[in-house]
Structure formats: structure tokens, C-alpha cells
N, CA and C atoms as an extended XYZ file, in Angstrom:
333
Properties=species:S:1:pos:R:3:atomname:S:1:resname:S:1:resid:I:1 pbc="F F F"
N       -38.263      -73.028       32.127 N   MET     1
C       -38.454      -71.315       32.620 CA  MET     1
C       -38.527      -70.547       31.250 C   MET     1
N       -37.460      -70.696       30.134 N   LEU     2
C       -37.579      -70.194       29.022 CA  LEU     2
C       -38.407      -70.518       28.222 C   LEU     2
N       -38.906      -71.451       28.098 N   PHE     3
C       -40.034      -71.968       27.558 CA  PHE     3
C       -41.463      -71.343       27.575 C   PHE     3
N       -41.520      -70.793       28.925 N   LEU     4
C       -43.031      -70.134       29.491 CA  LEU     4
C       -42.618      -68.917       28.987 C   LEU     4
N       -41.417      -68.403       29.224 N   ALA     5
C       -41.381      -66.981       28.522 CA  ALA     5
C       -41.501      -66.749       27.091 C   ALA     5
N       -40.814      -67.721       26.627 N   LEU     6
C       -41.430      -67.709       24.811 CA  LEU     6
C       -42.798      -67.852       24.558 C   LEU     6
N       -43.334      -68.739       25.048 N   ALA     7
C       -44.659      -68.757       24.949 CA  ALA     7
C       -45.542      -67.876       25.011 C   ALA     7
N       -45.451      -66.896       26.707 N   LEU     8
C       -46.105      -66.022       26.871 CA  LEU     8
C       -45.676      -64.663       25.717 C   LEU     8
N       -44.650      -64.749       25.117 N   PHE     9
C       -44.133      -63.655       24.490 CA  PHE     9
C       -44.822      -63.658       23.261 C   PHE     9
N       -45.125      -65.187       22.504 N   ALA    10
C       -45.883      -65.625       21.273 CA  ALA    10
C       -47.135      -65.200       21.852 C   ALA    10
N       -47.811      -65.143       22.552 N   LEU    11
C       -49.447      -64.975       22.813 CA  LEU    11
C       -49.450      -63.702       22.909 C   LEU    11
N       -48.598      -62.941       23.501 N   ALA    12
C       -48.724      -61.336       23.526 CA  ALA    12
C       -48.402      -60.779       22.061 C   ALA    12
N       -48.149      -61.451       21.200 N   GLY    13
C       -47.813      -60.778       19.875 CA  GLY    13
C       -46.994      -59.898       19.815 C   GLY    13
N       -46.101      -60.003       20.542 N   CYS    14
C       -44.515      -59.295       20.400 CA  CYS    14
C       -43.622      -59.822       19.473 C   CYS    14
N       -43.636      -60.740       18.642 N   GLU    15
C       -42.977      -60.872       17.717 CA  GLU    15
C       -42.366      -60.063       16.398 C   GLU    15
N       -41.235      -59.679       16.144 N   PRO    16
C       -40.764      -58.529       15.248 CA  PRO    16
C       -42.015      -58.500       14.183 C   PRO    16
N       -42.500      -57.388       13.614 N   SER    17
C       -43.485      -57.600       12.623 CA  SER    17
C       -43.308      -56.045       11.711 C   SER    17
N       -43.869      -56.100       10.678 N   THR    18
C       -43.895      -54.922        9.654 CA  THR    18
C       -45.551      -54.582        9.753 C   THR    18
N       -46.261      -55.422       10.352 N   SER    19
C       -47.542      -54.798       10.355 CA  SER    19
C       -48.223      -53.918       10.969 C   SER    19
N       -47.149      -53.674       12.185 N   ASP    20
C       -47.618      -51.931       12.724 CA  ASP    20
C       -47.312      -50.642       12.018 C   ASP    20
N       -46.362      -51.049       10.766 N   ALA    21
C       -46.177      -49.992       10.357 CA  ALA    21
C       -47.162      -49.556        8.946 C   ALA    21
N       -47.431      -50.822        8.557 N   ASP    22
C       -48.025      -51.114        7.764 CA  ASP    22
C       -49.404      -50.783        7.719 C   ASP    22
N       -50.342      -50.550        8.870 N   ALA    23
C       -51.624      -50.223        9.376 CA  ALA    23
C       -51.778      -48.630        9.462 C   ALA    23
N       -50.843      -47.986        9.000 N   GLY    24
C       -51.057      -46.380        9.321 CA  GLY    24
C       -50.997      -45.802       10.483 C   GLY    24
N       -51.149      -44.563       10.912 N   PRO    25
C       -50.989      -43.951       12.136 CA  PRO    25
C       -51.671      -45.059       13.353 C   PRO    25
N       -50.209      -45.398       14.240 N   VAL    26
C       -50.553      -46.071       15.272 CA  VAL    26
C       -50.483      -45.808       16.650 C   VAL    26
N       -51.269      -45.758       17.673 N   ASP    27
C       -51.477      -45.233       19.237 CA  ASP    27
C       -50.484      -46.212       19.814 C   ASP    27
N       -49.555      -45.664       20.040 N   PRO    28
C       -48.235      -46.510       20.814 CA  PRO    28
C       -48.835      -46.891       21.906 C   PRO    28
N       -49.145      -46.008       23.090 N   VAL    29
C       -50.043      -46.817       24.240 CA  VAL    29
C       -50.999      -47.671       23.650 C   VAL    29
N       -51.869      -47.627       23.159 N   ALA    30
C       -52.689      -48.766       22.643 CA  ALA    30
C       -52.061      -50.305       22.193 C   ALA    30
N       -50.818      -49.875       21.553 N   MET    31
C       -50.338      -50.949       21.022 CA  MET    31
C       -49.568      -51.568       22.268 C   MET    31
N       -49.035      -50.779       22.861 N   GLY    32
C       -48.075      -51.481       24.082 CA  GLY    32
C       -49.180      -51.995       25.125 C   GLY    32
N       -50.322      -51.696       25.058 N   ALA    33
C       -51.274      -52.403       26.267 CA  ALA    33
C       -51.615      -53.877       25.511 C   ALA    33
N       -51.686      -53.977       24.538 N   LYS    34
C       -51.480      -55.252       23.888 CA  LYS    34
C       -50.286      -56.385       23.997 C   LYS    34
N       -49.232      -55.506       23.961 N   LYS    35
C       -47.927      -56.242       23.870 CA  LYS    35
C       -47.748      -56.537       25.189 C   LYS    35
N       -48.253      -55.975       26.263 N   ALA    36
C       -48.088      -55.673       27.911 CA  ALA    36
C       -48.723      -57.298       28.260 C   ALA    36
N       -49.417      -57.633       27.748 N   ARG    37
C       -49.972      -58.815       28.408 CA  ARG    37
C       -49.027      -59.949       28.781 C   ARG    37
N       -47.798      -60.138       28.445 N   ALA    38
C       -46.694      -60.875       28.744 CA  ALA    38
C       -45.843      -60.397       29.863 C   ALA    38
N       -45.973      -59.262       30.328 N   CYS    39
C       -45.274      -58.716       31.099 CA  CYS    39
C       -46.222      -58.584       32.879 C   CYS    39
N       -47.384      -58.670       32.476 N   ILE    40
C       -48.319      -58.543       33.573 CA  ILE    40
C       -48.147      -59.689       34.782 C   ILE    40
N       -47.459      -60.693       34.485 N   GLY    41
C       -47.501      -61.926       35.314 CA  GLY    41
C       -46.488      -61.655       36.390 C   GLY    41
N       -45.158      -61.060       36.093 N   CYS    42
C       -44.125      -60.186       36.718 CA  CYS    42
C       -44.548      -58.831       37.394 C   CYS    42
N       -44.497      -58.294       36.631 N   HIS    43
C       -44.881      -56.556       36.573 CA  HIS    43
C       -46.161      -55.885       37.085 C   HIS    43
N       -47.176      -56.976       36.852 N   GLY    44
C       -48.313      -56.684       37.618 CA  GLY    44
C       -49.341      -55.989       36.660 C   GLY    44
N       -50.581      -55.815       36.731 N   PRO    45
C       -51.434      -55.347       35.991 CA  PRO    45
C       -50.870      -53.701       35.960 C   PRO    45
N       -50.930      -53.326       34.581 N   LYS    46
C       -50.751      -52.037       34.288 CA  LYS    46
C       -49.503      -51.452       34.763 C   LYS    46
N       -48.496      -52.460       34.698 N   GLY    47
C       -47.165      -52.178       35.178 CA  GLY    47
C       -46.864      -51.702       36.927 C   GLY    47
N       -47.778      -52.131       37.831 N   VAL    48
C       -47.737      -51.769       39.051 CA  VAL    48
C       -47.690      -53.588       39.913 C   VAL    48
N       -46.132      -54.041       39.884 N   SER    49
C       -45.952      -54.837       40.230 CA  SER    49
C       -46.502      -54.947       42.243 C   SER    49
N       -46.721      -56.512       42.274 N   ARG    50
C       -47.415      -56.794       43.737 CA  ARG    50
C       -46.079      -57.569       44.429 C   ARG    50
N       -44.959      -58.028       43.758 N   VAL    51
C       -43.797      -58.586       44.168 CA  VAL    51
C       -42.632      -57.698       44.301 C   VAL    51
N       -42.139      -57.535       45.387 N   ALA    52
C       -40.998      -56.658       45.584 CA  ALA    52
C       -39.900      -56.820       44.758 C   ALA    52
N       -39.751      -58.142       44.580 N   SER    53
C       -38.676      -58.459       43.677 CA  SER    53
C       -38.578      -58.138       41.943 C   SER    53
N       -39.692      -57.848       41.620 N   TYR    54
C       -40.393      -57.397       40.209 CA  TYR    54
C       -40.439      -55.865       40.423 C   TYR    54
N       -39.668      -55.066       39.556 N   PRO    55
C       -39.972      -53.507       39.662 CA  PRO    55
C       -41.497      -53.000       38.885 C   PRO    55
N       -41.931      -52.331       39.393 N   SER    56
C       -43.107      -51.638       38.872 CA  SER    56
C       -42.329      -50.635       37.761 C   SER    56
N       -43.057      -51.123       36.465 N   LEU    57
C       -42.683      -50.043       35.646 CA  LEU    57
C       -43.711      -48.990       35.222 C   LEU    57
N       -44.881      -48.874       35.959 N   ALA    58
C       -45.990      -47.717       35.826 CA  ALA    58
C       -45.173      -46.446       36.153 C   ALA    58
N       -45.170      -45.526       34.940 N   GLY    59
C       -44.907      -44.126       35.006 CA  GLY    59
C       -43.234      -43.892       34.998 C   GLY    59
N       -42.557      -44.840       34.151 N   LEU    60
C       -41.205      -44.856       34.625 CA  LEU    60
C       -41.016      -44.001       33.160 C   LEU    60
N       -39.992      -43.167       32.805 N   ASP    61
C       -39.192      -42.835       31.599 CA  ASP    61
C       -39.558      -43.936       30.491 C   ASP    61
N       -40.147      -43.177       29.517 N   GLU    62
C       -39.970      -44.042       28.004 CA  GLU    62
C       -38.444      -44.397       28.010 C   GLU    62
N       -37.638      -43.393       27.327 N   ASP    63
C       -36.357      -43.563       27.109 CA  ASP    63
C       -35.560      -44.414       28.086 C   ASP    63
N       -35.743      -44.708       29.274 N   TYR    64
C       -35.133      -45.328       30.127 CA  TYR    64
C       -35.625      -46.900       30.145 C   TYR    64
N       -36.869      -47.168       29.807 N   MET    65
C       -37.545      -48.455       29.721 CA  MET    65
C       -36.764      -49.067       28.518 C   MET    65
N       -37.001      -48.166       27.078 N   VAL    66
C       -36.481      -48.728       25.825 CA  VAL    66
C       -34.922      -49.143       26.075 C   VAL    66
N       -34.198      -48.417       26.768 N   GLU    67
C       -32.750      -48.497       26.869 CA  GLU    67
C       -32.664      -49.956       27.548 C   GLU    67
N       -33.504      -49.817       28.639 N   GLN    68
C       -32.923      -51.260       29.570 CA  GLN    68
C       -33.606      -52.288       28.608 C   GLN    68
N       -34.630      -52.280       28.045 N   LEU    69
C       -35.129      -53.376       27.059 CA  LEU    69
C       -34.393      -53.781       25.914 C   LEU    69
N       -33.341      -52.584       25.587 N   GLN    70
C       -32.239      -52.942       24.744 CA  GLN    70
C       -31.023      -53.645       25.313 C   GLN    70
N       -30.734      -53.086       26.773 N   LEU    71
C       -29.543      -53.801       27.273 CA  LEU    71
C       -29.914      -55.219       27.620 C   LEU    71
N       -31.347      -55.528       27.911 N   PHE    72
C       -31.641      -56.801       28.147 CA  PHE    72
C       -31.559      -57.890       26.589 C   PHE    72
N       -32.031      -57.062       25.638 N   LYS    73
C       -31.908      -57.903       24.365 CA  LYS    73
C       -30.501      -58.381       23.986 C   LYS    73
N       -29.618      -57.331       23.859 N   SER    74
C       -28.383      -57.789       23.655 CA  SER    74
C       -27.443      -58.214       24.799 C   SER    74
N       -28.055      -58.484       26.063 N   GLN    75
C       -27.457      -59.286       27.333 CA  GLN    75
C       -26.308      -58.446       27.709 C   GLN    75
N       -26.448      -56.994       27.457 N   GLN    76
C       -25.509      -56.259       28.597 CA  GLN    76
C       -25.913      -55.947       29.705 C   GLN    76
N       -27.187      -56.378       29.913 N   ARG    77
C       -27.765      -56.397       31.334 CA  ARG    77
C       -28.222      -57.889       31.405 C   ARG    77
N       -27.960      -58.444       32.450 N   GLN    78
C       -28.086      -60.000       32.442 CA  GLN    78
C       -29.440      -60.360       33.742 C   GLN    78
N       -30.529      -60.960       33.463 N   ASN    79
C       -31.214      -61.556       33.733 CA  ASN    79
C       -31.985      -62.410       33.042 C   ASN    79
N       -32.045      -63.935       33.354 N   PRO    80
C       -32.275      -64.962       32.557 CA  PRO    80
C       -33.837      -64.846       32.177 C   PRO    80
N       -34.714      -64.370       32.671 N   MET    81
C       -36.067      -63.977       32.537 CA  MET    81
C       -36.202      -62.807       30.946 C   MET    81
N       -35.482      -61.995       31.526 N   MET    82
C       -35.938      -60.465       30.988 CA  MET    82
C       -35.073      -60.774       29.751 C   MET    82
N       -33.859      -61.541       29.537 N   ASN    83
C       -33.172      -61.634       28.460 CA  ASN    83
C       -33.924      -62.559       27.318 C   ASN    83
N       -34.728      -63.704       27.985 N   ALA    84
C       -35.467      -64.474       27.089 CA  ALA    84
C       -36.594      -63.633       26.567 C   ALA    84
N       -37.122      -62.805       27.700 N   MET    85
C       -38.345      -62.086       27.031 CA  MET    85
C       -38.021      -60.765       25.956 C   MET    85
N       -36.910      -60.302       26.335 N   ALA    86
C       -36.507      -59.120       25.280 CA  ALA    86
C       -35.808      -59.710       23.875 C   ALA    86
N       -35.480      -60.898       23.493 N   VAL    87
C       -34.565      -61.284       22.690 CA  VAL    87
C       -35.605      -61.302       21.167 C   VAL    87
N       -36.904      -61.206       21.460 N   ASN    88
C       -38.080      -61.290       20.061 CA  ASN    88
C       -38.476      -59.795       20.047 C   ASN    88
N       -38.053      -59.015       20.778 N   LEU    89
C       -38.747      -57.514       20.803 CA  LEU    89
C       -37.829      -56.742       19.479 C   LEU    89
N       -38.703      -56.162       18.829 N   SER    90
C       -38.357      -55.354       17.755 CA  SER    90
C       -38.193      -53.747       18.272 C   SER    90
N       -37.366      -53.010       17.896 N   GLU    91
C       -37.480      -51.574       18.381 CA  GLU    91
C       -38.928      -50.944       18.541 C   GLU    91
N       -39.613      -51.107       17.628 N   THR    92
C       -41.077      -50.825       17.890 CA  THR    92
C       -41.953      -51.250       18.797 C   THR    92
N       -42.114      -52.605       19.142 N   ASP    93
C       -42.199      -53.412       19.997 CA  ASP    93
C       -41.808      -52.603       21.816 C   ASP    93
N       -40.379      -52.490       21.551 N   MET    94
C       -39.975      -51.466       22.716 CA  MET    94
C       -40.567      -50.385       23.155 C   MET    94
N       -40.469      -49.519       21.814 N   GLN    95
C       -41.286      -48.298       21.778 CA  GLN    95
C       -43.035      -48.131       22.443 C   GLN    95
N       -43.512      -49.193       22.048 N   HIS    96
C       -44.764      -49.453       22.241 CA  HIS    96
C       -45.066      -49.851       23.833 C   HIS    96
N       -44.368      -50.461       24.114 N   LEU    97
C       -44.146      -51.310       25.519 CA  LEU    97
C       -44.119      -49.794       26.498 C   LEU    97
N       -42.800      -49.300       26.471 N   ALA    98
C       -42.296      -47.993       26.944 CA  ALA    98
C       -43.486      -46.860       26.820 C   ALA    98
N       -43.979      -46.582       25.804 N   ALA    99
C       -45.168      -45.689       25.881 CA  ALA    99
C       -46.229      -46.316       26.959 C   ALA    99
N       -46.655      -47.374       26.684 N   TYR   100
C       -47.688      -47.826       27.678 CA  TYR   100
C       -47.560      -47.745       29.062 C   TYR   100
N       -46.361      -48.481       29.636 N   PHE   101
C       -45.747      -48.295       30.754 CA  PHE   101
C       -45.687      -46.686       31.071 C   PHE   101
N       -45.023      -45.812       30.319 N   ALA   102
C       -44.978      -44.623       30.880 CA  ALA   102
C       -46.408      -43.896       31.344 C   ALA   102
N       -47.701      -43.884       30.406 N   ALA   103
C       -48.906      -43.317       30.716 CA  ALA   103
C       -49.249      -44.189       31.672 C   ALA   103
N       -49.009      -44.787       32.494 N   GLN   104
C       -49.635      -45.419       33.882 CA  GLN   104
C       -49.507      -44.856       34.861 C   GLN   104
N       -50.367      -44.166       35.643 N   PRO   105
C       -49.838      -43.974       36.960 CA  PRO   105
C       -48.913      -44.686       37.831 C   PRO   105
N       -47.914      -43.933       38.475 N   SER   106
C       -46.893      -44.561       39.103 CA  SER   106
C       -47.570      -45.075       40.501 C   SER   106
N       -46.992      -45.876       40.866 N   PRO   107
C       -47.498      -46.494       42.010 CA  PRO   107
C       -47.579      -45.674       43.174 C   PRO   107
N       -46.252      -44.730       43.547 N   GLY   108
C       -46.061      -43.845       44.653 CA  GLY   108
C       -46.955      -42.793       44.404 C   GLY   108
N       -47.891      -42.591       42.997 N   GLY   109
C       -49.017      -41.341       42.953 CA  GLY   109
C       -48.062      -39.941       42.557 C   GLY   109
N       -46.866      -40.394       41.943 N   ASP   110
C       -46.140      -39.255       41.707 CA  ASP   110
C       -46.670      -38.216       40.413 C   ASP   110
N       -47.699      -39.105       39.924 N   ARG   111
C       -48.368      -38.353       38.780 CA  ARG   111
C       -49.905      -37.696       39.129 C   ARG   111
């Protein structure tokens, strides 16, 4: 399972990188959309989960999502899949992912 998570992350382009900063102005939502490909399997297209055991991320607060990813990365919050997914995320990756999911309509229609 860990191998699958790492392979998905590599395919999604979420390795720590300085290229985001070197490219000039960046649209965090667009960057997050590219990086979120690894998240779709569990959290659903555009962050709306189809499985009750995986939370929907669409419409959640950006700061909350960044904080949770930091907790998974540091393993202060334990979940084998999420710990494996977050370990290679940079702070920029976390901010981009959070911006993308926060910009999506929440599944409850709160937006």
C-alpha cells in the first residue's frame, strides 16, 4: 500500500520542488489541481468523496487543510495512507492543495 501511495505521489508531481517559485506568479488553485490527482482515488473528483470512510475535502478551510497535512507529515496525526502521502509534500504543495480543495463547491452546497 505504501508503494502505491508513493507511486501516485510521484505521478502527481508533488515532490518538493523549487520550480514553483522560479516560474513567477503562480495560480495556487491551478497548481493544486495538478497536484490533487493523487488525492482523487480516496477523496473523489474535485474533493467530493464517494466513500463514507474518506472525508470530502471540497470547500474546507485552507488553513485547516494545511494544518492537517502538516500533522500527517510529522506523524502527529496517524493514518498510514495519509502519512505516506504527506511525507513528500512541501509547504508549497500543501498550500496549493488546500487552495484547490477550498475553491471547490462543498458537497453539502454550503457555497
